[in-house]
C-alpha positions, 0 to 999 in steps of 0.5 A, a space after each residue: 471387526 469385533 469378535 462375536 462370542 454369542 451362542 445358541 442354546 438348543 434343546 433338541 428333543 425327541 418330541 419338541 425342540 427349543 432355542 435361545 440366543 445368548 448374546 456376547 454380553 450374556 443377554 438371553 433371548 428365547 427365539 420363536 421358531 414357528 410362524 405362529 410365534 411359538 418358541 416350541 418347534 415339534 421335532 418333525 421333518 417331512 420331505 415330499 420331493 428331493 431337497 424340499 423340507 418342512 418342519 414342525 407344524 408345517 411338516 404335519 400340514 404338508 404331509 397331510 396335503 401330499 397324502 403321505 407321499 415322500 418321507 416323514 421323520 419323527 423321534 429321530 433323536 432315538 437313532 443316535 445311540 443305535 450303532 447298527 443304524 446306518 441311515 435311510 434312503 431319501 429319494 435314492 440318496 442315503 442319508 445317515 443320522 447326522 445328516 438328517 438331524 443336521 437338516 433340522 438343526 440347520 433350519 433352527 439355526 437359519 430361523 434364529 439367525 434371521 431373528 437376531 440378525 447374526 450368523 451365530 456359529 457357537 452352540 450349547 447343545 443339550 444331551 440326555 444324562 445317558 444316550 445309552 447304558 453302553 459307554 461306546 454307544 453313548 459316545 457314538 451318539 454324542 459324536 453323531 450329534 456333534 457331526 450334525 451340529 457341524 454340518 448345520 454350520 456350527 464351528 464350536 459345539 459344547 454339550 451339557 446334560 439336559 437334567 443338569 441344565 434343568 437344575 441350573 434353571 431351577 438354581 437361577 430362580 431359587 434363593 435358599 440352599 437345598 438338595 433337589 432331585 430334578 426329574 426330567 420326563 421327556 419323549 425319549 428319555 427319563 433323566 434324573 439329577 440329584 443336586 445341591 442348589 445354592 446362590 454361589 457359583 455352580 460347580 461340578 461338585 454340586 451334582 450328587 447323582 446322575 442317571 437316565 433311561 431311554 424310556 419316557 413318553 414314546 415308550 408309554 405310547 409304545 406300550 398302548 400300541 403293543 397291548 391294545 392297538 397292535 393286534 389290529 395290525 397283526 401282532 397276534 397273527 398266526 400262520 403255517 407254512 405248507 408242509 410244515 407242522 408248526 404254527 408260527 407267529 408274528 416276528 418279535 423284532 418286527 413287533 418292536 418296530 411297530 410299537 416305536 414311533 421312530 421305527 415304524 417307518 422302517 417296515 417299508 424296507 424291502 426285505 421286511 415288506 416282502 417277508 410280511 407279504 409272503 407270510 400273509 398268504 399262509 394266514 390261519 384265519 380271515 381275521 389274521 388276513 384282515 389285520 395284515 391288510 391293515 398293517 400293509 395300509 398303515 405302512 404303505 400310506 405312512 400312517 405311523 404319525 397320525 396313528 401314534 398321534 391318536 394313541 397320545 390323545 387317548 393316553 391324555 384322555 385316560 389321564 383324566 377319565 376312567 375309560 376312553 375309546 381309541 378310534 381310527 379310520 382310514 380307507 382299509 383301516 377301521 379300529 374302535 378299541 375301548 381302554 380303561 385307565 386301570 388296564 392301561 396303567 396295569 400294562 404300564 407298570 413294568 415300564 414305570 418300574 424301570 423308570 423308578 429304579 433308574 431314578 433310585 440309582 442317584 441315591 446309590 451314587 450319592 449315599 443320600 437317603 430319600 428323606 434328604 431331598 428337600 424338593 422334587 422338581 418335575 419337568 418335561 411333558 411326560 411328567 403329567 402322567 398320573 401314574 408317574 405322579 402317584 408313584 413319585 408321591 408314594 416315594 417322596 410325599 406330595 408336598 415335595 413335588 413341584 412342577 417346574 417350567 415343564 417345557 422351558 427349563 432345559 433350554 433356559 438352563 442351557 442358556 445359563 450354561 452358555 452365559 458363563 462361556 461368554 464371560 
């Protein structure tokens, strides 16, 4: 029997996931993972009953059909570096983060195996430049991802940083030698690679600087939630315990959960749930009481996904018009909140500042100047944000910015990386 050296190159993203098959002779084939022949599978999982799972667009459809019963997961990649995240209960069974991700990656593998007619057991898996600034948590995240791939049926797991993959893809399509900054703005992370691009064989020395931050599309949606939408769900709630003198406010750590697409479902945990119901009784205003009721509906009916979907749509509208209305209706919830582009961008500034200062670390590492960069290659869906574009234009000048394979560049580069392993 012939020894098969084929690989899957997998870009498992916070928001979207893609897969390419790399044959043992080095032929690269992007695989359509959705029933509508799309090769982008949204990183969504939904389980309405034990051992029944739906993925991507079908997860949304079934979630709606079942009125939100069961468990819906999005942005699960974010939990990988969280050492205190022990997992979650799914129909009385505790699943850790590796097991949840393995369900998704295993489904990608199953669908791809059906298309290529092979049982592929090798994977080149993308990973952010940094899962976490903390070295131990970064290693923990990769170990958990390795375990997920193994549970999903892969016997050999090779990791490649996503921004390096985006650079390899760019390198494969460029004819001249230059210094390029790859800026990959995804759903969960913003990653930066400063690299030399040339036609010779790629080597580690071509990487001049590498940095990343766990803030991107989800974090920008979280800012809109925190500053404009969360007040409708009690974020400014005030209460006073009988016999106490102090006016108390909504707990900050719970507000952080409300403002994260990945964490909002965890408000259903029993201790949290009981605490929220307890403090509502001592509301200082009828508005406060109403806002808490809206929060209970949001959590109980698992409306985090449709709510953040609406936030994302509002964010996109503000990219091209001066104002937009966030409009959300559900029995027990009624919100119309007007936002201006100016006020939203103002609230984004500190997050964008953090992303930009992370980007500048590649120049400290390399000793190069901004003027040494020949081209800035923008990839990832969040690179479309006008505020990010204008900040990058201020630093590099408009003529150096190029949009490049916004959704495909990482998986293409991972496939290039895998192709070398087949030789």
